[in-house]
C-alpha positions in Angstrom: -179.2 24.3 62.6 -177.3 21.1 61.4 -178.5 19.9 57.8 -180.1 16.5 56.3 -179.0 14.4 53.6 -181.3 13.2 51.0 -179.8 10.6 49.2 -181.6 10.0 46.0 -181.2 7.3 44.2 -183.8 5.9 41.8 -186.6 7.6 43.7 -186.0 11.1 41.1 -189.4 12.9 42.3 -190.5 15.3 45.1 -194.2 13.5 45.6 -194.5 10.1 47.4 -190.9 10.3 48.4 -190.2 9.6 51.7 -187.1 10.6 52.9 -187.8 13.9 51.2 -190.8 14.0 53.3 -189.3 12.8 56.2 -186.6 15.3 56.0 -188.7 18.6 55.4 -190.8 17.3 58.6 -187.5 17.4 60.7 -187.3 21.2 60.0 -183.7 21.1 59.3 -181.9 22.3 55.9 -181.8 20.0 53.7 -179.1 18.9 51.4 -180.6 17.0 47.8 -177.4 14.9 47.2 -177.2 12.6 43.7 -174.1 10.1 43.4 -173.0 8.6 40.5 -171.9 5.6 41.8 -168.6 4.6 39.7 -168.1 1.1 41.2 -168.7 -1.7 38.9 -171.8 -3.2 40.1 -173.2 0.4 39.5 -172.7 0.3 35.9 -175.3 1.8 33.8 -176.0 1.3 29.9 -176.0 3.6 27.0 -179.9 4.3 27.0 -180.2 4.3 30.6 -177.7 6.9 30.6 -179.4 8.8 29.0 -182.2 9.0 30.9 -180.6 9.8 34.1 -179.1 13.0 32.4 -182.3 14.4 31.5 -184.2 13.0 34.7 -181.6 14.7 37.1 -181.9 17.7 35.0 -185.8 17.8 35.4 -185.2 17.0 39.3 -182.5 19.5 39.6 -185.4 21.9 38.1 -188.1 20.7 40.2 -185.9 21.3 43.5 -184.7 24.1 42.3 -187.9 25.9 42.6 -188.4 24.8 46.1 -184.9 26.7 46.8 -182.8 23.8 47.0 -179.3 23.1 45.1 -179.2 19.3 43.4 -175.8 18.4 44.7 -174.0 16.2 42.1 -171.5 14.0 42.9 -169.4 11.3 41.3 -168.0 7.9 42.9 -168.2 5.5 45.4 -171.4 6.4 47.5 -170.0 5.5 50.9 -167.2 7.8 50.4 -169.1 10.7 48.8 -171.8 10.7 51.9 -168.8 10.7 54.1 -167.3 13.4 53.0 -170.1 15.3 52.6 -171.4 14.7 55.9 -168.3 16.0 57.6 -168.2 19.0 55.1 -171.3 20.2 56.6 -171.7 18.7 60.1 -175.2 17.2 58.9 -177.2 15.2 61.5 -179.3 13.3 59.4 -178.9 11.0 56.4 -181.9 9.6 54.8 -182.3 7.4 51.5 -184.7 5.2 49.7 -184.1 1.8 50.3 -182.7 -0.6 46.9 -182.8 -4.1 46.7 -180.2 -5.8 44.6 -177.7 -7.5 46.7 -174.8 -4.8 46.1 -177.5 -2.1 46.7 -178.4 -3.4 50.0 -174.8 -3.8 51.3 -174.2 -0.2 50.6 -177.0 0.9 52.6 -176.0 -1.5 55.3 -172.3 0.0 55.1 -173.5 3.3 55.3 -175.7 2.4 58.8 -172.9 0.6 60.1 -170.7 3.4 59.1 -172.2 5.7 61.4 -173.5 3.4 64.0 -171.2 4.8 66.8 -171.5 8.7 66.3 -174.9 11.0 66.7 -175.9 10.7 63.3 -179.2 9.2 62.5 -179.6 7.3 59.3 -182.8 5.8 58.1 -183.6 4.5 54.7 -187.6 4.3 53.3 -190.0 1.9 50.9 -189.8 5.0 48.0 -189.7 2.1 44.9 -192.2 -0.9 45.8 -195.6 -1.5 46.9 -194.7 -4.4 49.1 -191.7 -5.1 50.9 -189.9 -8.2 49.7 -189.6 -9.9 53.1 -193.5 -9.1 54.0 -195.3 -11.5 51.5 -193.9 -15.1 52.4 -195.2 -18.9 52.6 -194.3 -20.5 55.8 -191.8 -17.4 56.5 -189.9 -18.8 53.0 -190.5 -17.1 49.1 -193.1 -18.0 46.8 -191.4 -19.1 44.3 -194.5 -18.9 41.3 -195.9 -15.5 40.4 -199.6 -16.1 40.7 -200.0 -17.7 44.6 -197.6 -14.4 45.7 -199.9 -12.3 43.8 -203.1 -13.2 45.4 -201.7 -13.1 48.9 -200.0 -10.1 48.3 -203.3 -8.5 47.4 -205.6 -10.4 49.5 -205.7 -7.9 52.7 -206.6 -4.7 52.6 -205.4 -2.5 50.2 -204.3 1.0 50.6 -201.3 2.6 48.9 -201.5 6.5 50.1 -199.2 8.6 48.5 -197.6 11.4 49.5 -197.6 14.9 48.0 -194.2 16.9 48.0 -193.5 18.9 50.8 -195.3 22.6 50.6 -191.9 23.7 51.7 -188.3 22.6 52.5 -185.4 24.6 54.0 -182.4 24.7 51.7 -178.3 24.5 52.7 -176.8 26.4 49.8 -173.5 26.8 48.1 -172.3 23.4 48.3 -169.8 22.6 45.9 -171.3 20.0 43.0 -170.3 18.9 39.8 -172.3 19.8 36.7 -174.3 17.1 34.7 -172.3 17.9 31.3 -168.9 17.1 33.5 -170.2 13.5 33.6 -170.8 13.5 29.8 -173.8 10.7 30.1 -175.0 10.8 26.9 -172.7 9.9 23.7 -172.8 11.2 20.7 -173.8 8.4 19.0 -176.8 7.4 21.4 -180.2 8.5 21.5 -180.3 10.5 18.2 -184.5 9.4 18.2 -184.9 9.5 22.2 -185.9 13.3 22.4 -188.8 12.5 20.1 -190.0 9.3 22.7 -189.9 10.3 25.7 -190.1 12.9 28.4 -187.8 11.5 31.3 -188.5 13.5 34.9 -191.4 13.1 37.5 -193.7 15.6 34.9 -193.0 13.5 31.9 -193.6 10.6 34.1 -197.1 12.0 35.3 -197.8 13.5 32.2 -197.7 10.0 30.4 -199.3 8.5 33.5 -202.5 10.6 32.9 -202.5 10.1 29.1 -202.7 6.3 29.9 -205.4 6.9 32.9 -207.9 8.8 30.6 -207.1 7.3 27.2 -205.8 3.9 27.1 -206.6 1.8 30.5 -210.0 0.6 29.4 -208.6 -1.2 26.2 -205.3 -2.1 28.1 -205.8 -5.8 28.3 -206.1 -6.0 24.6 -204.1 -3.1 23.1 -201.4 -3.7 25.0 -200.5 -6.9 22.5 -200.7 -4.5 19.0 -197.3 -4.0 18.2 -198.5 -0.7 16.1 -201.0 0.8 18.9 -199.7 3.0 21.1 -202.0 0.7 23.8 -198.9 0.4 26.7 -198.6 2.5 29.5 -194.6 2.9 28.6 -194.2 4.2 32.7 -191.3 1.4 32.9 -188.7 4.0 32.7 -190.2 6.6 34.6 -190.9 3.6 37.7 -187.7 2.5 37.0 -185.5 6.3 38.0 -188.5 6.5 40.4 -190.2 9.8 38.7 -193.4 7.8 39.7 -194.0 5.5 42.0 -195.9 2.4 41.8 -198.4 3.7 45.3 -198.9 6.7 42.8 -200.2 4.8 39.7 -202.1 2.1 42.0 -204.1 5.2 44.2 -204.7 7.3 40.6 -206.2 4.2 39.1 -208.2 3.7 42.0 -209.2 7.1 42.6 -210.4 7.6 38.7 -213.1 4.5 39.8 -211.4 1.6 38.6 -210.4 -1.6 40.7 -209.1 -4.9 40.1 -212.7 -6.1 39.1 -212.0 -4.0 35.9 -210.2 -6.2 32.7 -207.8 -2.9 31.8 -207.3 -2.0 35.3 -206.7 -5.4 36.6 -204.5 -5.7 33.4 -202.5 -3.0 34.4 -202.0 -3.4 38.1 -201.0 -6.8 37.4 -198.1 -5.8 35.5 -197.1 -3.4 38.1 -197.4 -7.2 40.3 -194.9 -8.6 37.7 -192.4 -5.5 38.9 -192.6 -6.1 41.9 -192.2 -10.0 41.9 -189.2 -9.5 40.3 -187.7 -7.4 42.7 -188.8 -10.0 44.9 -186.9 -12.6 43.1 -184.1 -10.4 42.9 -183.8 -9.6 47.0 -184.3 -13.2 47.8 -182.0 -14.8 45.0 -179.6 -12.5 44.7 -177.2 -14.5 42.0 -180.9 -14.0 39.6 -179.2 -11.6 37.4 -175.7 -13.7 36.8 -177.0 -17.5 37.5 -179.4 -20.1 36.2 -182.2 -20.0 39.1 -182.8 -23.9 37.8 -179.1 -25.3 37.9 -180.0 -28.1 35.8 -179.3 -25.9 32.7 -176.0 -24.7 33.9 -174.1 -27.2 31.9 -176.5 -26.7 28.8 -174.0 -25.8 25.5 -174.5 -22.5 23.9 -173.8 -21.2 20.7 -170.9 -18.8 20.1 -171.4 -17.4 16.9 -171.1 -14.0 17.0 -172.5 -13.3 13.2 -175.9 -14.8 14.6 -175.7 -12.8 17.6 -174.8 -9.3 15.7 -177.1 -10.2 13.0 -180.2 -10.1 16.1 -178.8 -7.4 17.8 -178.9 -5.0 14.4 -182.1 -6.5 13.0 -180.7 -8.4 10.4 -182.3 -11.6 11.0 -184.5 -12.0 8.0 -187.2 -12.7 10.1 -189.2 -9.8 10.0 -190.9 -9.4 12.9 -187.7 -10.0 15.3 -185.7 -7.2 12.8 -188.3 -4.7 13.8 -188.1 -5.3 17.1 -184.6 -5.0 17.9 -184.6 -1.9 15.2 -186.8 -0.7 17.4 -185.2 -1.2 20.5 -182.3 0.7 19.2 -183.7 3.7 18.0 -186.4 4.3 20.9 -184.7 2.6 24.0 -188.3 0.4 24.5 -189.8 -2.5 23.3 -193.6 -3.9 23.8 -193.4 -7.0 26.5 -195.0 -9.7 24.4 -192.1 -8.3 21.8 -189.5 -9.1 24.6 -190.6 -12.3 25.0 -190.4 -13.2 20.9 -186.9 -11.7 20.4 -185.9 -13.4 23.6 -186.9 -16.9 22.5 -185.8 -16.2 19.4 -182.3 -15.6 20.6 -181.9 -18.5 22.9 -184.5 -21.1 21.5 -183.9 -20.9 17.8 -180.0 -19.3 17.9 -179.4 -21.5 20.9 -177.3 -18.2 22.7 -177.1 -17.9 26.5 -179.6 -15.8 28.0 -176.9 -13.5 29.4 -176.2 -12.1 25.8 -179.6 -11.0 26.1 -179.7 -9.8 29.2 -176.5 -7.8 28.5 -178.1 -6.3 25.2 -180.7 -5.1 27.0 -179.0 -3.3 29.7 -177.2 -1.5 27.1 -180.2 -0.4 24.8 -183.2 0.0 27.5 -184.2 3.2 28.7 -186.2 1.0 31.5 -182.9 -1.4 32.1 -184.1 -2.6 34.8 -181.8 -5.4 36.8 -184.8 -7.1 38.8 -187.1 -7.3 35.6 -184.5 -7.8 32.9 -182.8 -10.6 34.9 -186.1 -12.3 36.1 -187.6 -11.7 32.4 -184.7 -13.2 30.3 -184.6 -16.0 32.8 -188.5 -16.3 32.5 -187.6 -17.0 28.6 -185.1 -19.0 28.9 -187.0 -21.7 30.9 -184.1 -21.5 33.5 -185.7 -18.9 36.3 -188.8 -18.8 38.3 -192.3 -19.6 37.5 -190.3 -19.8 34.0 -192.1 -20.9 30.5 -191.7 -24.2 29.9 -189.0 -24.9 27.9 -191.4 -26.4 25.0 -193.2 -22.8 25.0 -191.2 -21.2 21.8 -192.4 -18.4 20.2 -193.2 -18.4 16.7 -192.6 -14.8 15.2 -194.6 -15.7 12.0 -197.9 -16.7 13.9 -197.2 -13.8 16.5 -196.8 -11.2 13.7 -199.8 -12.8 11.5 -201.8 -12.3 14.9 -200.7 -8.5 17.1 -199.9 -6.8 13.8 -201.8 -8.7 11.1 -201.6 -5.9 8.3 -197.8 -5.4 8.9 -198.1 -2.1 10.0 -194.9 -2.2 13.1 -192.9 -4.3 10.2 -193.0 -1.5 7.6 -192.3 1.1 10.2 -189.3 -0.3 11.1 -188.1 -2.9 8.0 -188.7 -0.1 5.4 -186.9 -2.4 2.9 -190.5 -4.2 3.0 -192.9 -1.2 3.0 -194.4 -2.0 0.0 -194.4 -5.7 0.5 -198.6 -6.7 1.2 -199.4 -8.2 4.4 -200.1 -11.4 2.7 -196.4 -12.1 1.9 -194.7 -9.8 4.8 -194.9 -12.1 7.5 -192.5 -15.0 6.3 -190.7 -13.1 3.2 -188.9 -16.8 2.6 -192.2 -18.3 1.5 -192.7 -16.1 -1.0 -189.1 -15.2 -2.4 -190.4 -15.0 -6.2 -193.5 -12.9 -5.1 -191.6 -10.6 -3.6 -189.2 -9.6 -6.6 -192.5 -7.7 -8.1 -192.2 -4.9 -5.0 -188.9 -4.7 -5.4 -187.5 -7.1 -2.8 -184.9 -9.9 -3.9 -184.1 -12.0 -0.8 -180.4 -11.9 -0.1 -179.6 -8.8 -1.5 -182.4 -6.1 -0.4 -183.3 -7.9 2.7 -181.5 -11.1 4.2 -182.5 -14.7 4.2 -183.4 -16.0 7.6 -180.3 -17.0 9.7 -182.4 -20.1 10.6 -185.2 -22.3 9.5 -188.0 -21.5 12.1 -189.1 -24.9 12.1 -185.6 -27.0 12.2 -184.7 -24.7 15.0 -187.7 -25.0 17.0 -187.0 -29.3 16.9 -183.2 -28.8 17.8 -183.7 -26.3 20.8 -187.0 -29.2 22.0 -184.1 -31.7 21.6 -181.8 -30.2 23.3 -183.8 -28.1 26.4 -185.4 -32.2 27.0 -182.2 -33.6 27.6 -181.6 -31.0 30.7 -185.2 -31.1 31.9 -185.2 -35.2 32.1 -182.2 -34.4 34.9 -184.4 -32.6 37.0 
């Protein structure tokens, strides 16, 4: 029998994988393929490569338990898939849809390439609750989240997920690369990631179960507390498709929760923000590279390499910012509120372009997601859809006082300040003399702040106001 190729992309799981389920239902031998795309448009940051290595390792094990080999090939996906089809005389090629301009073009090229043959090509929704073209207003995309979300969830909600196929016919003995040949893990990267994460479908389900049984009730409040494990931490599992949003939504409802429960509503709304980011990326493909609000195109930005380096390495002299950036480097992850805080500090207080922050997050986040990252940074900078108003500038001092009152998070990641009392730790520059009695001399043991928060805030307001007048 002619086999079916299932092209795994960012749907590295067996359950609720509609492409795999369809392949199993055909009754033909199945080839499970993952292509490491070497095209420039598919560049992946260091933290994501670490995750991908372990996720593919987990997927290969799950497939092996079903008798299937995970075929690994590196290069241009269209070329690789065409070669594999010729090698095996496959009759079907199935995959999950992705939504950036480049990823969509790949799928379109693949379908066109085989359009004049007897080979059947089909794509499936393996990534989203709502396809981007299904929720519109007068045939136009929504440009604000809340009305889009209300419209999206206004109908009957039924997100059933499919279980993994009970049996799949394997197609054996296909040439494959090995994961080690790809050298995805840098010897200088991710040395603490193993203690933080368990990539793969089982790791994602385990984390989801912990969240559902222990954290969801208080999620609306605890998700903002920096020192507490109060968030779902499902973003990398969702990004790599180790679990699906359908699975998350239905499991929440199966547990007796709904949008009427405060914790569950807050979590499901966060799934909505992920969806909306893909919605924006689909309808506005230049979101990762161009200001969504073009009035900011000519805004002057700082070119200070020293300030940017201090921000990247957590040496700004602002304890909350430094703690967040050091935690990012060590763990590959950051609270959403802290992402807004460090982003606001970079773009507003330091005056750097949001693209600088986006590029750093792309390299350092294990959940580096083109849609969410671009939408988030443009939101922070005030240049995006549904963006924070330009005058919303996060104050890292008041943020740490409110959401890390004892300085526990700061002390964990900025050990220079671990003996400083909570009364002085949030704004150490205001207590320079008192800090000396706790073994901290500013400028020696811990940096002076890069900027005066109040003055740099006003400078940002003045800078932005000039461009807003042109809107």
